[in-house]
N, C-alpha and C positions, 0 to 999 in steps of 0.2 A: 598610443591612446592617452589623452590627458584625463587625469582623475579630478573629479569635483570633490573637494574636501570640505566638510561642514565648517562653518565659521568658528564655532567654539573649539573644535579640534585644531584648526589652524592657529588659533591663539595659543593653545597649549604647546603645539609643535614649535612655534616661533620662540616661546619662552625657553623651551628646551635648547634650541640653538643658541640663544643668548647666554645661557648658563654654561654651555660648552665653550663659548668664546671667553667668558670670564675665567673658566678653569684653565684655559690655555695660557692666560696672562698671569696665572698664579693667584687669582682672587678666589674667595670662597663662593661656592654656588650650591644652593640647596634647592633641588627641584621640588621636594615635598612641600616646601613653604610657598614657592613661587606660584604654584598652580591651584592653591586651595580656593582662590577667589575666581577661578576661571571655569572649571568643569561643572560646578553646580548650576550654571546658568540655565541649562536645559537638562532636566533630570531624566528625560527619556532618550537621550543620545545613545546610539549603539554602544559606545565605549562605556558609558555609565551603566547601561543594562548588563553588559558583559561582566563588569566588576561586581555588580550585585549578584548575578547568577552564580559566579564562581567564588564569591567572597574574597575578592582580591584586596590585599592591604594597599596602603598608599604607595609604599615602596614598589610593590608589584605593578601597580598602575604606571609608575614612572619608567619601569623597565619596558613595558609595552610601548610607551610613548617614544622612547629611544629607538625601538625597533621599527615603529611606524615611520618615524622621521627618516630612518635609513632607507626606507622603501619609497618615500614620497617627495623628499626634498633634494633638489640638485645640490651637488658639492657637499652633502652632509658627510661624506667620507673624509673630506679635508678637515672638517671640524673634529671628527673622531681622532684623526692622526695627530692634530695639534694638541687636543686635550689630553691625549695619552702620551704625548712626547715621543711617538714611535711611528715613523712612516710605514712600518710593516703592519700597522693595525688600523686600517681604514674602515673599521667596523665597530659596532657596540660590543662591549664585553661586560661581564659581571663586575670586574675590577673597576671599570669606568663608572658603573652604577654606584658602587660603593663610595667612590670619590665625590659623586654629585650629591649624595644624600647625607645630611648631617646625622640622622638617626636611622640608618638602614635597617630593614627588617632582618633579624638573624636567620629567618627561614629562607631567605633568598638563596643561600648556599646549601639548603637542605632539599632532599627529595620530597619533603612534605610540602614544599612550596606549591601553591595551586598552579603556578605557571608551568611547573614540570609535571605535576600529577595529571593535569588536563591537556598536556602537550600543546599549550598555547604558544610556547616558544620552542625553537629547535637549536641544538648546539652542533656547530661544525667542529672539525678537528682543530686543535690548537696546542700550544706548548704546555698549557695547564688548564684546569677546569675554569678558573676565573679569567684566564686570558684567551679562552676560546671564543670565536665569533658566535654571537647569538642573533637569531632572526625570528621574526614572527611567523607563525604558521599561515600559509596562504589563505586558507579558508577563514581564519580569524581576521586577517587583514581585510578580506572582502566584506565580511560582516560589519566591521567597524566603519568602513568607507561606504556602507550602504549599497554594496553590490552583491546581493544574495547569490550564493552558489552552493552546490553540494560538495562536501568534502571529497577530494580526489581519492582518498583512501576508501571511501564508502561507495563511490560510483560503480566499480566493477561488481559489487555485491547487490546493489539495490536497483529497483525499477520504480520510477515515480508513476503512480496511477492517477491520471488527471480526470476530473469530471468532464463528461462530454458537453459540447456547446449546447446541445438540445437535451435536456434532462427529462427522462421519462420517470415519473414517480414509481416507487416500488409498489407492488401489490400490497394491500393492507396487511395480509398475514405475514409478509416478510418485513414490512416496515415496522411491525410490532417488535421484531427481533432487533432491528437497528435501534429502536427506542430503548429496549432493555439493555443494550450495550451502553448507551449513554447514561442510563441510570446507574449501572454498575460502576462506571468511571466516576460518577459523582460521589459515591461512597468510598471507593478505593481505586484510584486511577492506575495504580501499579499492579493490580491483580490481573493476571492474564485471562483472556477470554478465548474459548475454543468454539469455532463455528463449524458445523458439520452439514454437508449436503453433497449429493453425488456430483453436482455440476460446479466446476471451478468458477465460472463466470458469475453464477448466482451468489457464491460466497463473496467474491470481490465486490459485487454490486451492493450487498448488504453492508460490508465493511466500509465501502466508500460513502454510503449514505450516512453512516454513523460518524465518520470522520469529518465530512463536510458540514454536517449539522452543527458540529462543535468547532468549526473553523480550523480544523487540523488538515495537514497535508498527509496523504496516504502513500506509503512506500511498501513495496513488496520485496521480501527476501526469501529466496528458496533455501530450504534446509540443507541442500547439498552444497550451498555456498558457505556454510559455516566452517571455519578453519578447524582442522583436527589438532593442530599444535596449540597447547595452552596459552603460550605468549601471544600468538596471532589472534586467538579467540578473545583474550583480554583486550587487545588493542581494538578489535572490532566493537566490542561492547562499550569501551570507553569513548571511541569516536562517535558511536551512535548516541550515547548519553549526552555528549557534548553538543552534537547537532540538535538533539531534541530540546535542550535548554535554550538554544538560540532561535530555533525554528520549530515551534510546537508541531509535532508529527505523530502519526500512528504507524506502527510497524506491523505489516501483515506477513506472517511467517507461513509460507506455503509448504504443506506437509503431505500433499495428496499421494505421492509415491513413496512415502516413508515405509520402511519395512518394520512393522511392529515387533517382529520376532528377533530383530537385531539388537542385542543389549547395548552394544557400543554406541549405536546411533541414538537410541533412546536416552542413554546416559548423557551424551553430548548435548542433545536437545534440552533435556531437563536442566543441565548445568547452565545453559544459555538463558533459559526462562527464569531460573532462580536468581541470576545475577544482573539481569538487564534493568530492573527497577524503572521501567518506563511502560506506557500503554502499549500492549502488544496483543495481536489477535492471531491465534493459530487457525489455519485453514486446512481442513482435511475432509475426505469423503466419509470417513467413519470416525467414531470417537477414539481418541488416543488416551491411554491411561498413563499419565505422567505425574501423578501425585494428587494430593487433595487441594492444593492451592491453585485451583483452576476452575473457572466458571464455564460450563459447557452449555451451549445453546444449539439446538437442532433447528435448522431452517426448514419450514414446511414447504412442500411443493405447492405451486399455485393451484387453487381449485378451479373447477370449470367456469364458475361465474367470473373469477379474476382473469382467466385466460380469454374469455369472450370480451371483457372490457379492454384488454390489451390489444386484441385484434381490431376492435372498433377504433381504438386510439391511433394505431399505426396505419390502418387503411383509410381513415378519414371519411369523407363524404362518399367515396367510391365503395366503401364497404357497407353503407346503409341498406341497400337492397338485399344483402346476403344474410340477414338475421337467421333464417332457418338453416341455411347452409353452414353458418358458423357453429350452430348447435351441433351439427353432425361432425364438424372438424374437431371441436373440443372434446367430444366424447370418443373420438377415434384416435386422436394423436395427443399424447401427453408431452407437451412442449414447454421448455423453460421460457421466461420472459425474453431472454436474449435471442433464442431461436425464433420466437414469434416476430420480434422486431426485424431480424435479418430476412426471414421468409416474406414478410409483408413488403419490405423495401425492394427485395429482389423481384417479387411478383409484379409490383407496380411498374418497375423499370422494364420488365419484359412484355407488359401488356400491350396488345395491338388494338383490341376493341374492348369496350366495357363488358360485352357479352361473354368474353373469354375469362373473366376474372375468377369465377367460381371453379372452373376446370383447372386453370393454371395454378390457383392457390392449392387445390387438392393435390395436384401432381408435385408441387414443390414441397408440400408437407410429407408426402410419401418418400420423396428423394432424401429428405433430411433424416427421417427415421430409418430408412433402409441402411444408411451408412452405419448406424448404431447396431442394427440387427445382424448385418452380414458378417460381423466379426465372429459370431458363434452359431449362425444358422444359414442354411442355403436358401436363397430366394428362388421361387418358382413363378415364372411369368404365366398368369392365368390366361388361357386361350379358349377354354371350353365355354359353351353357352347352354341355355336350357334345352335347346334342340338336340344337344349331344347326349342328354340324359335319357336313357331308356330304363325306367325303374317303375315299380308298382306305385300306385297312388298312396298307399300307406307309408311309403318311404319318402316320396316327394313332399308330402305335407309337413313332416317335422323339419325338413330342410328349409322350407319356406318360412316356418315359424322362427327358425334361427335367424334368418335374414331380417325378418320383421322386428325381432328383438334387438338386433344390432342397430337398425335404422331408428328405432324409437327409444333408445337408451336415455337420451337427454330428457324426453318427455316424462319418462317413468322416474328417473333418478333425481332430476333437477326440478322440473315443473310440478310434479306430484310430490316431491320432497322425500322420496323413499331413501335417498342416499344420505340424508341429514342424520339419521339415527345410526347408521352402520356404514362405515367406509370400506368394509371388507367384502369380497365376493362380488365386486361390481363388473368384473370382466366376464368373458364368455369363453367356455371351453367345450369343444364338441369331440366326441370319440366316434370315429367311423371304423367299423370292424367288418370283416368278411374275408373270404379266401381271395387269392390273387386273381385279378381280372374282373372283379365285380363292380369296379367304378369308384373306388374310394378317393383316388387322386382327382379324378374328373369332378366328383361332387365338391371336393375342397376348392378346386379352381372356380 
């Protein structure tokens, strides 16, 4: 595959080759002076931005140029051999850099060098430190050549969360949380934010809304992917910080199955949060107590009005005749925005005739909620009818009242507004008592 190299970078690389040829003939060659009139031509070049982000000195920039030339210019290895006078060294070394620079940066040989601190270059084995082959990190090379990619070290740990092609706006109550995240980043972008909600997809949707609104890419990291060894954890943090400087991103740290009683897990997670110094969102079903330096936001469940708006949005024109039926659905089934979207799409795909829409929609809602309930309760398929009940009138009447209350909950709570003052006690509980064989199960069916 041929690489397209920006013009200004090509100019710098060509001058690097010229200086190597001069060095091979015994003439002086100062890279730091030769390129000063070249790289400022376009200040937004990837190489210029990288130097600015990591505060690279001019000497460090020239080391990068040597390493880039080794990866992109044919026969560059011959120039290296000739310049170093050693056919066994067809590669750049720090010793070669020292020869090319009239006033080399003393930190080039120090671990304090940004090139080494940020792992922008890598050292292969060699006879000595200054004689060892040096090469540019593949992810850094891709960035400079304008071929964006995710660091190969980060790939096993991260999942990129992409915005869907068709974006459904968040319900207003949840969009308010996304806006609050954006406001907190404005004041302190490195302060971690914790999102809590029982549904994982709801938390991801709010985090994605906040990230895309500020033109960030969202990545998810599961807390179980955090290395347990300190050195490996340090490398993960450093690589993410490096990636975040080059590609502005938000890290979503998924902690839904974190054991809050495990002190080692909490300590490891707390250490990661304290050291990351980048925008990060913790995602968990319940609040995690990890210190005071954490902004906790609880995502509210969508209310009945928002649920109905979502149904109308996803059902489109076919859902228009179902207004009263949708009232019954939203008061019976407490579904997340993702559940509503999936059920609506599935129902429309299964639909044979428009007349079947209400029944099919109801059945799919029941199937969705059944999967959640069956993990802790036994489902009973109701087969009994009113004709099966042989009970006194004073028993039948309260049962009919229960059913009427269920059917008219939306009218009472939403249309009449009784739910606006108190959100508690809106469900319905019935206690049937009597000796065995009096019909309690039959009445419940």
